[in-house]
C-alpha angles and dihedrals in degrees: 000000000000116000120222123198111218133195117234127197094351095303125134119290111283096009132098116195124200130155092356092305124115121212125192114225125202119188119196121209119209115244091001091154090072095052128078121234092253092053090052092048090051091061114112131229128205113233127210091269092051096256121143113238124185114240092232090064095061102036137059120215130215125186120222145145127251135186118273091214126027118205119202136191122184087355091301126115114248135189116204123211112192130200137168123235119220131169095011137066119263096240097058092046091050091051091053091049092050090052090052093047090052089063094056115096107233122210119231111284095021127107134181120212137169108235138150118068093358092055091049090049092053091049090050091051091052091052091047091052089054090048091050093052091046091049092052091048091051092048090051091049092052092048091048090053093049096044093037087219140085102221101060094052088054089054091052094046091056087078091064100070093047089060088069088069091062093043095055092041096053092043089053094047094047093041091236120154124231095253135154093281095051090045089055087053089055090054090051090051089060089071099033106049094054091067094078093049091048091057093051097042094046094049092046091050092052091051094048092049090055088069096226099091133067118220094259094047093044095051091047091050091046090054091050094049096043098041094092096048090046093052092045096051092043095049094046091052094046095046091047090056098044096089090050091047091052090053094240113167136027114311092004093119091072091055097040095091090057093053093044092052092050093047094049095044094045093048095050093042093051095050095043095040092061088063103027102048095055091051093048091045091054090053094050094042108037119181111263096193140029097246110153117252121242111252 
């Protein structure tokens, strides 16, 4: 219904003053949409002395335009400006938009924000980071329970950060963005790349506990014995993900970043782990005697 501002007791239109206070008054007319403005202004009002006064004599009218539909978010009015992104990733486009918005002078009470798909993406990344941290904590807890120690799980977990080298390298070479799918692949790597280190650390621990091997000799022998299983498990995983990484098949393009991240991280972790884990193991388990190593 159309709202009409009225003047009361000689005050300004739409305000009623009493005791130093001003009150805004809005009067609604039933079925005002069906009446023209002249018909509404011809309506009469009864004054305090029972005289009929035309509405046009006590109000002032102003024409204007208002929105047909008002959108709100958190009880605040919002206006959405939509655009499609093509040829570039969403993150870089959003950064350019934010830089342009920062140059616009904003009136008091107004704010400009990038929302929509970008906002949902940022929220998803925050949740994935929490999931990644939780996954690493759970992997460490499982290893600590199995080894019944705190040092050996740390040695195994060293192989996780080096996987990031392969992830970033393959994403750069394949021109793939770090999106939700590739981030999920990073979370998967947290439980995959530790397998190679577990084989080496477990074998070296068994040799050291036999009492006939020094730390250096035990870790070297463990690497020699476990090299073949490590290469077999790594190659089977990588080759199994190659078709998905190439985007072969309907809908495979959406899952390709996940497979590429796993392939790159697993490859780099395997190559570096064979050199890094023995060095870290030697630091955590130094030889306490000069017992000769078994040849």
